[in-house]
LUMMAR-980711 format. One line per field, with one value per residue (C-alpha): z negated, y negated, x negated. Coordinates in nm, 4 decimals. Each point is the difference from the previous one (the first is absolute). Example, Ala and Ser with C-alpha at 12.3 -4.5 7.8 and 13.67 -1.06 7.14 Angstrom:
// residues 2
c3	[-0.7800  0.0660];
c2	[0.4500  -0.3440];
c1	[-1.2300  -0.1370];
This chain:
// residues 591
c3	[-7.7601  -0.3315  -0.2924  -0.1726  -0.3453  -0.1010  0.0310  0.3434  0.0544  -0.1907  -0.0997  0.0157  -0.1347  -0.3133  -0.0148  -0.2063  0.1373  -0.2516  -0.2508  0.2075  0.0157  -0.3729  -0.0473  0.0364  -0.2840  -0.2297  0.0949  -0.0710  -0.3768  -0.0224  -0.3652  -0.1110  0.2050  -0.1423  -0.3558  0.0649  0.1367  -0.3065  -0.2315  0.2125  -0.0545  -0.3793  -0.0254  0.1912  -0.2322  -0.2988  0.1528  0.0801  -0.3586  -0.1734  0.0529  -0.1499  -0.3183  -0.0241  0.0329  -0.2778  -0.2172  0.0333  -0.0619  -0.3004  -0.1410  0.0654  -0.1961  -0.3442  -0.2648  -0.0854  0.3151  -0.0319  -0.1372  0.2088  0.3548  0.0862  -0.1186  0.2160  0.3052  -0.0436  -0.0213  0.3131  0.1844  -0.0795  0.0868  0.3433  0.0606  -0.0847  0.2131  0.2934  -0.0251  -0.0561  0.2773  0.2400  -0.0820  0.0431  0.3368  0.1244  -0.1250  0.1855  0.3224  -0.0151  0.1250  0.3066  0.0779  -0.0466  0.2245  0.2790  -0.0026  0.0187  0.2806  0.1957  -0.0593  0.1419  0.2884  0.0957  -0.0489  0.2224  0.2576  0.0187  0.0866  0.2789  0.1636  0.3083  0.0226  0.1672  -0.3099  -0.2281  0.2294  -0.0420  -0.3676  -0.2698  -0.2968  -0.2824  0.1221  0.0497  -0.3477  -0.1495  0.2091  -0.1261  -0.3542  0.0096  0.1725  -0.2733  -0.2624  0.1852  0.0085  -0.3726  -0.0561  0.2361  -0.1499  -0.3538  0.0418  0.2812  -0.2145  -0.3490  0.0449  0.3039  -0.0326  -0.3912  0.0174  0.2531  -0.2304  -0.3061  0.1833  0.0865  -0.3584  -0.1451  0.2440  -0.0784  -0.3760  0.0226  0.2201  -0.2199  -0.3357  0.0820  0.3281  0.3518  -0.0576  -0.1697  0.2729  0.2757  -0.1404  -0.0235  0.3473  0.1556  -0.1934  0.1048  0.3647  0.0002  -0.1621  0.2433  0.3151  -0.1033  -0.0892  0.3374  0.2091  -0.1927  -0.0025  0.3764  0.0382  -0.2058  0.1387  0.2724  -0.2770  -0.1463  0.3358  0.0439  -0.3408  0.0846  0.3321  -0.1716  -0.2572  0.2697  0.2052  -0.2979  -0.1031  0.3527  0.0224  -0.3392  0.0779  0.3550  -0.1362  -0.2779  0.2400  0.2124  -0.3010  0.1651  0.3220  -0.2111  -0.1770  0.3271  0.1472  -0.3240  0.0436  -0.3636  0.0269  0.3335  -0.1446  -0.3142  0.2193  0.2013  -0.3166  -0.1673  0.3145  -0.0432  -0.3676  0.0833  0.2170  -0.2802  -0.2503  0.2286  0.0595  -0.3815  -0.0644  0.2380  -0.1456  -0.3608  0.0822  0.1821  -0.3008  -0.2221  0.2204  -0.0184  -0.3772  -0.0480  0.2034  -0.1856  -0.3356  0.1035  0.0866  -0.3308  -0.2030  0.1634  -0.0416  -0.3621  -0.0737  0.1576  -0.1785  -0.3378  0.0339  0.0901  -0.2899  -0.2408  0.1052  -0.0532  -0.3483  -0.0858  0.1381  -0.2129  0.2940  -0.0729  -0.3063  -0.0777  0.0739  0.3451  0.0633  -0.1022  0.2208  0.3128  -0.0631  -0.0463  0.3101  0.2063  -0.1211  0.0470  0.3433  0.1181  -0.1283  0.2352  0.2625  -0.0178  0.0100  0.3038  0.1738  -0.0879  0.1183  0.3315  0.0566  -0.0808  0.2171  0.2917  -0.0822  -0.0395  0.3334  0.1606  -0.1390  0.0661  0.3594  0.0723  -0.1244  0.1715  0.3333  -0.0377  -0.0441  0.3139  0.2078  0.2297  0.0798  0.3681  -0.0206  -0.1317  0.0399  0.2437  -0.1288  0.1396  -0.0889  -0.0854  -0.2411  0.1889  -0.1422  0.2015  -0.0714  0.3336  0.0488  0.3779  0.0761  0.3206  0.1280  0.3140  0.1875  -0.3174  0.0188  -0.2802  -0.0341  -0.2976  0.0080  0.3805  0.0163  0.1680  -0.2186  0.1500  0.3664  0.1208  -0.2336  0.0471  -0.1610  -0.1482  -0.3123  -0.0290  -0.3464  -0.1667  0.2548  -0.0877  0.2120  -0.0422  0.1118  0.0547  0.1636  -0.0552  -0.2592  0.0608  0.2446  -0.1919  -0.1961  -0.3398  0.1647  0.1179  -0.3670  -0.0984  0.2816  -0.1043  -0.3608  0.1488  -0.1657  0.3280  0.2701  0.3543  0.2733  0.2476  0.0152  -0.2921  -0.2592  -0.0974  -0.2600  0.0610  0.2764  -0.2245  0.1051  -0.3172  0.0419  -0.0335  -0.3326  -0.3515  -0.0967  -0.3035  0.2062  0.2508  -0.2597  -0.1994  0.3013  0.0237  -0.2399  0.0533  -0.1084  0.0833  0.0922  -0.2853  -0.3131  -0.2807  -0.3287  -0.2895  -0.3295  -0.1590  -0.0578  0.2744  -0.0730  0.0545  0.3177  0.1598  -0.1328  0.1758  0.3146  -0.1501  -0.3403  -0.0985  0.0534  -0.2872  -0.1502  0.1636  0.3461  -0.0604  -0.1003  0.3109  0.2215  -0.1977  0.0870  0.3609  0.0236  -0.1598  -0.2896  -0.2749  -0.0462  -0.0162  -0.2613  -0.2142  -0.0339  -0.1353  -0.3848  0.0159  0.2968  0.1874  -0.2770  0.1230  0.0811  0.3558  -0.0555  0.1900  0.3700  -0.0877  -0.0435  -0.2442  0.2783  0.3057  0.3435  0.0493  -0.3286  0.0762  0.3398  -0.1724  -0.2303  0.3056  0.1596  -0.3013  -0.0190  0.3706  -0.0554  -0.3006  0.2033  0.2226  0.3029  0.3420  0.1593  -0.1249  0.1054  -0.0638  0.0688  -0.0156  -0.2912  -0.0289  0.0740  -0.3559  -0.0545  0.0348  0.2416  -0.2587  -0.1443  0.3453  0.0972  -0.3191  0.0558  0.3630  -0.0994  -0.2491  0.2450  0.2478  -0.2594  -0.1070  0.3658  0.0764  0.0827  0.0037  0.2821  -0.0389  0.1503  -0.0546  0.0571  0.0155  0.0503  -0.0605  0.3049  -0.1800  -0.2266  0.2922  0.2292  -0.1020  0.0942  0.2416  0.1821  -0.0232  0.1264  0.0828  -0.0308  0.1399  -0.0299  -0.0800  0.2886  0.0214  0.2230  -0.0607  -0.1662  -0.0260  -0.2153  -0.1349  0.2786  0.2682  -0.0964  -0.0131  0.3523  0.1186  -0.0942  -0.0777  -0.3064  -0.2373  0.1232  -0.0509  -0.3531  -0.0722  0.1263  -0.1908  -0.3320  0.0497  0.0848  -0.3422  -0.1737];
c2	[-6.8330  -0.0401  0.1530  0.2884  -0.0752  0.3472  0.2217  0.1267  0.0959  0.0245  -0.3300  0.0464  -0.3364  -0.1623  -0.3720  -0.1177  -0.3477  -0.0165  -0.1052  -0.3121  -0.0722  0.0102  -0.2419  -0.3218  0.1169  0.0239  -0.3494  -0.1499  0.0441  -0.0753  -0.0977  0.3066  0.2245  -0.1663  0.0384  0.3597  0.0790  -0.1698  0.2226  0.2947  -0.0981  -0.0446  0.3335  0.1765  -0.1478  0.1136  0.3453  0.0437  -0.1213  0.2708  0.2864  -0.2128  -0.0673  0.3648  0.0959  -0.2368  0.1233  0.3638  -0.0852  -0.1987  0.2846  0.2295  -0.2259  0.0970  -0.0981  -0.3385  -0.1541  0.1443  -0.3102  -0.2844  0.0766  0.2731  -0.1974  -0.2974  0.2141  0.1737  -0.3479  -0.1104  0.3159  -0.0606  -0.3617  0.0814  0.2590  -0.2505  -0.2709  0.2388  0.0840  -0.3553  -0.1500  0.2726  -0.0827  -0.3730  0.0747  0.2038  -0.2603  -0.2793  0.2026  0.1273  -0.3385  0.0306  0.3398  -0.0801  -0.3156  0.2036  0.2579  -0.2697  -0.1759  0.3194  0.1209  -0.3205  0.0228  0.3436  -0.1015  -0.3078  0.2069  0.2585  -0.2719  -0.1301  0.3324  0.0523  0.1931  0.2915  0.0644  -0.0023  0.2307  0.2606  -0.0481  0.2499  -0.2003  0.2545  0.0743  -0.3582  -0.0956  0.2630  -0.1103  -0.3541  0.1223  0.2115  -0.2771  -0.2644  0.2633  0.0537  -0.3676  -0.0194  0.2821  -0.1553  -0.3418  0.1321  0.2838  -0.1301  -0.3081  0.1496  0.3627  0.0553  -0.2868  0.0156  0.3792  -0.0477  -0.2623  0.2310  0.2826  -0.2288  -0.1240  0.3568  0.1355  -0.2923  0.0403  0.3789  -0.0567  -0.2760  0.1705  0.3758  0.0380  0.1029  0.3513  -0.1403  -0.2754  0.2599  0.2360  -0.2877  -0.1155  0.3386  0.0713  -0.3298  0.0580  0.3566  -0.1171  -0.2853  0.2013  0.2886  -0.2448  -0.1689  0.3187  0.1720  -0.3104  -0.0375  0.3636  -0.0402  -0.3411  0.1851  0.1773  -0.3365  -0.1134  0.3167  -0.0520  -0.3639  0.1054  0.2710  -0.2528  -0.2487  0.2648  0.1355  -0.3514  -0.0848  0.2973  -0.0830  -0.3618  0.0723  0.2487  -0.2283  -0.2898  0.2237  0.1388  -0.0249  0.1790  0.2840  0.0319  -0.0340  0.2972  0.2035  0.0158  -0.0278  0.3390  -0.0894  -0.3183  0.1831  0.2602  -0.2560  -0.1990  0.3275  0.0656  -0.3478  0.0683  0.3355  -0.1822  -0.2412  0.2909  0.1625  -0.3220  -0.0795  0.3486  -0.0480  -0.3390  0.1378  0.2942  -0.2231  -0.2220  0.2990  0.0803  -0.3540  -0.0242  0.3401  -0.0956  -0.3292  0.1712  0.2446  -0.2822  -0.1815  0.3141  0.0902  -0.3481  -0.0215  0.3402  -0.0952  -0.3406  0.1355  0.2900  -0.2296  -0.2339  0.2948  0.1129  -0.3437  -0.0153  0.3322  -0.1226  -0.3124  -0.2353  -0.1117  -0.0487  0.1313  -0.3423  0.0062  0.3376  -0.1572  -0.3085  0.2169  0.2070  -0.3269  -0.1552  0.3096  0.0215  -0.3765  0.0319  0.2951  -0.1271  -0.3049  0.2116  0.2540  -0.2953  -0.1317  0.3247  -0.0314  -0.3687  0.1025  0.2806  -0.2374  -0.2816  0.2419  0.1038  -0.3545  -0.1007  0.2966  -0.1293  -0.3767  0.0556  0.0628  -0.3430  -0.1702  0.1793  -0.1369  -0.3507  0.0702  0.0693  -0.2833  -0.1140  0.0133  -0.3107  -0.3022  -0.3789  -0.1449  -0.2215  -0.3115  0.1031  -0.2935  -0.0333  -0.2271  -0.0773  0.2282  -0.1774  0.0129  0.3742  0.0036  0.3633  0.1265  0.3392  -0.0223  0.3165  0.1992  0.3585  0.2333  0.3635  0.2159  0.2855  -0.0413  0.0404  -0.2993  -0.1514  -0.3521  -0.0852  -0.3570  -0.1487  -0.3723  -0.1984  -0.3469  -0.0750  -0.3749  -0.1634  0.0799  0.2762  0.3550  0.2683  0.3656  0.2929  0.3182  0.3346  0.3702  0.1694  -0.0280  -0.2876  -0.2129  -0.2263  0.0171  -0.0215  -0.3469  -0.0971  0.1478  -0.1889  -0.3168  0.0300  0.0958  0.3369  0.1017  -0.2102  0.0007  0.1917  -0.2709  -0.3219  -0.2299  -0.0940  -0.3563  -0.1992  -0.3709  0.0212  0.1613  0.3321  0.2166  0.1528  -0.3455  -0.0936  0.1454  0.2980  -0.1820  -0.2905  0.2434  0.2021  -0.2968  -0.1168  0.3380  0.1511  0.3531  0.2423  0.3394  0.3141  0.1932  -0.2230  0.1040  -0.1906  -0.0338  0.1758  -0.3325  -0.1937  -0.1045  -0.3587  0.0469  0.2098  -0.2741  -0.2719  0.1900  -0.1773  -0.3238  0.0606  -0.3705  -0.0146  -0.1133  0.2173  -0.2316  0.0493  0.3813  -0.0154  -0.1960  0.2684  0.2691  -0.1795  -0.0347  0.3661  0.1053  0.1637  -0.1917  0.2312  0.3047  -0.1611  -0.1066  0.3657  0.0925  -0.0015  -0.1756  -0.2087  -0.1358  0.1545  0.3538  0.2036  0.1497  0.2970  0.1096  -0.0944  -0.1229  0.3561  -0.1152  -0.2008  0.1283  -0.0717  -0.2771  -0.1614  0.0059  -0.1654  -0.2739  -0.0637  -0.0122  -0.2526  -0.2201  0.0231  -0.1139  -0.2844  -0.1172  -0.0070  -0.2658  0.0453  -0.1387  0.3445  0.2663  0.3641  0.2606  0.3531  0.2057  -0.2234  0.1420  0.3612  0.1164  -0.2056  0.1043  -0.1883  -0.2343  -0.0859  -0.0314  -0.2572  -0.2056  0.0078  -0.0932  -0.3000  -0.0969  0.0507  -0.2355  -0.2683  0.0685  0.0114  -0.3468  -0.2081  0.3176  0.2144  0.3509  0.3152  0.2996  0.3602  0.1848  0.3416  -0.0985  -0.2155  -0.1447  -0.1978  -0.1889  -0.0922  -0.3713  -0.0048  -0.2715  0.2683  0.3812  0.1799  0.3645  0.2214  0.3493  0.1785  -0.3111  -0.2050  -0.2708  0.1336  -0.2429  -0.3440  -0.2475  -0.0674  0.2653  -0.0646  -0.0143  0.3282  0.1662  -0.1251  0.1544  0.3451  0.1230  0.1392  -0.2614  0.0716  0.3750  -0.0463  -0.2207  0.2543  0.2795  -0.1926  -0.1183  0.3492  0.1207  -0.2407];
c1	[-13.2857  0.1843  -0.1865  0.1747  0.1412  0.1019  -0.3087  0.1020  -0.3645  -0.3306  -0.1740  -0.3691  -0.1093  0.1198  0.0541  -0.2919  0.0524  0.2927  -0.2592  -0.0801  0.3801  0.0226  -0.2861  0.2152  0.2266  -0.2985  -0.1147  0.3420  -0.0647  -0.3848  0.0128  0.1909  -0.2281  -0.3169  0.1259  0.0958  -0.3470  -0.1595  0.2124  -0.1214  -0.3660  0.0512  0.1838  -0.2844  -0.2671  0.1992  0.0389  -0.3708  -0.0857  0.2049  -0.2478  -0.2843  0.2008  0.0963  -0.3751  -0.1005  0.2792  -0.0965  -0.3711  0.0798  0.2079  -0.2953  -0.2447  0.1194  0.2581  -0.1635  0.1565  0.3408  0.1625  -0.1410  -0.1112  0.2529  0.2949  -0.1088  -0.0586  0.3413  0.1588  -0.1974  0.1048  0.3721  -0.0258  -0.1574  0.2718  0.2702  -0.1628  -0.0189  0.3551  0.1366  -0.2122  0.1223  0.3611  -0.0570  -0.1672  0.3037  0.2437  -0.1891  -0.0292  0.3647  0.1267  -0.2314  0.1286  0.3645  -0.0307  -0.1856  0.2869  0.2619  -0.1731  -0.0607  0.3535  0.1359  -0.2307  0.1165  0.3629  -0.0399  -0.1885  0.2758  0.2442  -0.2329  -0.0140  0.2151  0.3269  -0.1689  -0.2161  0.3036  0.1936  -0.2799  -0.0764  0.0867  0.1040  -0.0730  -0.3573  -0.0677  0.1076  -0.2206  -0.2996  0.0414  0.0460  -0.3138  -0.1907  0.0767  -0.0999  -0.3240  -0.0707  0.0564  -0.2451  -0.2674  0.0174  -0.0510  -0.2501  -0.2216  -0.0825  -0.0185  -0.1135  -0.2263  -0.2417  -0.0178  -0.0593  -0.2899  -0.1443  0.0297  -0.1681  -0.2961  -0.0273  0.0115  -0.2570  -0.2321  0.0381  -0.0633  -0.3085  -0.1448  0.0572  -0.0280  -0.1911  0.0748  0.1374  0.3187  0.0382  -0.0470  0.2582  0.2402  -0.0588  0.0251  0.3257  0.1409  -0.1000  0.1338  0.3205  0.0490  -0.0872  0.2328  0.2872  -0.0331  -0.0144  0.2815  0.2162  -0.0404  0.1034  0.3134  0.1128  0.1936  0.1976  0.0821  0.1292  0.2021  0.1512  0.0928  0.1455  0.2065  0.1257  0.1012  0.1784  0.1943  0.0952  0.1017  0.2285  0.1626  0.0611  0.1265  0.2496  0.1272  0.0337  0.2241  0.1937  0.3412  -0.1144  -0.1360  0.3346  0.2037  -0.1843  -0.0317  -0.3672  -0.1308  -0.1613  -0.1676  -0.1419  -0.1273  -0.1602  -0.1953  -0.0908  -0.1238  -0.2238  -0.1462  -0.0497  -0.1630  -0.2569  -0.0549  -0.0499  -0.2570  -0.1822  -0.0102  -0.1274  -0.2946  -0.0643  0.0036  -0.2310  -0.2489  -0.0024  -0.0699  -0.3056  -0.1168  0.0336  -0.1727  -0.2969  -0.0394  0.0319  -0.2794  -0.2445  0.0713  -0.0381  -0.3377  -0.1386  0.1132  -0.1499  -0.3378  -0.0117  0.0847  -0.2334  -0.2859  0.0893  0.0147  -0.3441  -0.1406  0.1555  -0.1609  -0.3362  0.0276  0.0244  0.3590  0.1980  0.3484  0.1275  -0.1629  0.1680  0.3428  -0.0799  -0.0716  0.3169  0.2031  -0.1452  0.0679  0.3627  0.0373  -0.1404  0.1941  0.3382  -0.0064  -0.1749  0.2833  0.2343  -0.1774  0.0647  0.3634  0.0019  -0.1619  0.2561  0.2843  -0.1464  -0.0038  0.3416  0.1149  -0.1461  0.1694  0.3203  -0.0459  -0.1240  0.3614  0.0935  -0.2883  0.0675  0.3482  -0.1511  -0.2144  0.3097  0.0520  0.3572  0.0831  0.2049  -0.1938  0.0271  -0.2296  -0.2852  0.1709  0.3508  0.2341  0.2879  0.2532  0.3396  0.2339  0.3315  0.1946  0.0162  -0.0596  -0.0943  -0.1412  -0.1210  -0.2085  -0.0937  -0.0485  -0.1291  -0.0788  -0.1077  -0.0523  -0.2590  -0.0014  0.3719  0.1772  0.2643  0.0647  -0.0332  -0.0288  0.2627  0.0845  0.2823  0.0503  0.1986  0.0695  0.0232  0.3320  0.0908  0.1034  -0.1590  0.0866  -0.2195  0.1864  -0.0615  -0.0194  -0.2168  -0.3682  0.0333  -0.2471  0.2405  -0.1711  -0.3422  0.0848  0.0540  -0.3417  -0.1634  0.1619  -0.1238  -0.3436  -0.0147  -0.1412  -0.1707  0.1362  -0.1937  0.0885  0.2013  0.0741  0.2559  0.0382  0.1945  0.0473  -0.2505  -0.2728  -0.1443  0.0576  -0.3567  -0.1439  0.1675  -0.0390  0.2089  0.1129  0.1393  0.1532  0.1834  0.1060  0.2061  0.1922  0.2488  0.1153  0.2735  -0.1617  0.1770  -0.1523  0.0150  -0.2354  0.0239  -0.2376  0.0763  0.1082  0.3213  0.2447  -0.0854  -0.3796  0.0521  0.2057  -0.2361  -0.2811  0.1002  -0.1288  -0.1677  0.0198  0.3768  0.2151  0.2751  0.2581  -0.1554  -0.0040  0.3580  0.0979  -0.1748  0.2015  0.3214  -0.0841  -0.0990  0.3394  -0.1811  0.1758  0.2991  -0.2274  -0.2236  0.2937  0.1025  -0.3519  -0.0218  -0.3376  0.0774  -0.3109  -0.2159  0.0927  -0.3090  0.0226  -0.2303  -0.3040  0.0351  0.3576  0.1333  0.2767  0.1621  0.1922  -0.1290  0.2483  -0.0771  -0.3771  0.0696  0.1957  -0.2962  -0.2284  0.2386  0.0041  -0.3806  -0.0224  0.2452  -0.2035  -0.3260  0.1548  -0.2205  0.0789  0.0099  0.2319  -0.0500  0.2643  -0.1170  0.3234  0.0951  0.3612  -0.0717  0.0835  0.3066  0.3666  0.2250  0.1411  -0.3354  -0.1523  0.2621  -0.0630  -0.3868  0.0216  0.2124  -0.2529  -0.2897  0.1625  0.0032  -0.3527  -0.1226  0.1229  -0.3144  -0.2177  -0.1249  0.1417  -0.1487  0.2359  -0.0997  0.3302  0.1309  0.3683  0.0846  0.3037  -0.2344  -0.1606  0.2975  -0.0456  -0.3661  -0.1268  -0.1871  -0.0166  -0.3064  0.0394  -0.3129  -0.0503  -0.3380  -0.1860  0.1417  0.2634  0.2669  0.2859  0.0404  0.2890  0.3032  0.2397  0.2518  -0.2671  -0.1494  0.3396  0.0583  -0.3151  0.1282  -0.3542  -0.1783  0.1553  0.3431  -0.0460  -0.1309  0.3011  0.2543  -0.1723  0.0054  0.3564  0.1232  -0.1210  0.2229];
């Protein structure tokens, strides 16, 4: 079962194995990590030394005016130097480790991007782009947090706690050490329990954030549809409902954080009061100096500042894990269509295409039933039929977006399930029914068919697709931006770009899925003439609604409810007076 990516249900276990996944990224820069850890040790030594310098400074000031010029000035200078050293070393540490963090985010970002492209079509049909984008964004932010704070805050704070407890026990006895240990234990236990309690509120806030973003992105992507149906208020209402859920979730998150912070503050205040009270008593009894009192106070403040920060780090780590588990559950999602271990990459140059007893069903609904046909190299075969007959499904099976339930598809005698998907798709160029372009220039959208093509080769494809006249009328020519999803172009213009892109790819098999559906009659005639020229020496598979575009096909296959009901040339099928003949009469009666 595919894991949920959008908080469709509660998640009881956070992915602590994420820490193991991050380990290789730390090892990639061993020297940098080692230097950063060395800086950490030096900074901690400087930090622990500060209260001792402060103690000696206070005691020297209490000894009388004769020492006011020499010892205190030296101690003040030492205190300032240690402070400066602590700050500079910490900055150097962060600078050294920054490269490690940035490279990890880069590598993981690329890993997720590549994984998304490996996932099957079924996954992408179900995805919600806005929510998915925010999940990935929060995931990379969480990784940044984990990489920095797990290494430089949790372990150092534990070490500092141990040092402070040992120093207090050695210098001032077990009562001071016991109070410190009890305070640390109480603080840690409360932080863990309270953070576990509020983790669900973090998840709810993340879920609400994803849902509101999904709604906004989905509405903006369908901007024209919203305008066509005058549904701005309807969209705003639903977006506000999503924001209301987000507001409620954030309020719960904020109130639970208030409860956590208040409890931590109470524990710190009680511990500080007990420690200072005990130190004050010892000063009165003559067992401690004023400098010792200041040292205990400094140590307690120095201890509880990182301890308080440790509580924050733990809360944030839990929140970060709640966020990045989305991204890692995405990485755990297995594509349904994968290359076999022994998949080959043959050179498929002839373009001999065969369907042999192919069956396919989607969600237990039969789509294709026992389809068989043979397209010889250089032939043009058309597939026609009524809506829902399974025409476009044949294209998806050919590209292996889905695997067949039975039968096989082969190219040049190679079963497509036995060869790599890269080799398979390299041998096929397509002009899809719904052409979606990148938000880039016309030139780069056409070059996408073969990214290494020269400008001259792109220009040749433009000429063959009859795009040249259109481009000449544009002020910026091929440098014209087409807008998101190609929204600045008409349907016909986008299809011509798709045709030019397919021409440029130069594959032995050309697939046209309703390739002229958005063209007017004049443009359609020009494009069909060009396609005839392009198709010479190539195998052509044409999915057509307009029968007038396939009358010259070597063979026309007529589908109905997933079955081949007729096949033959245009004249043969008209003579049969069957489904094809009826479709022909209906389409021509509309002219």
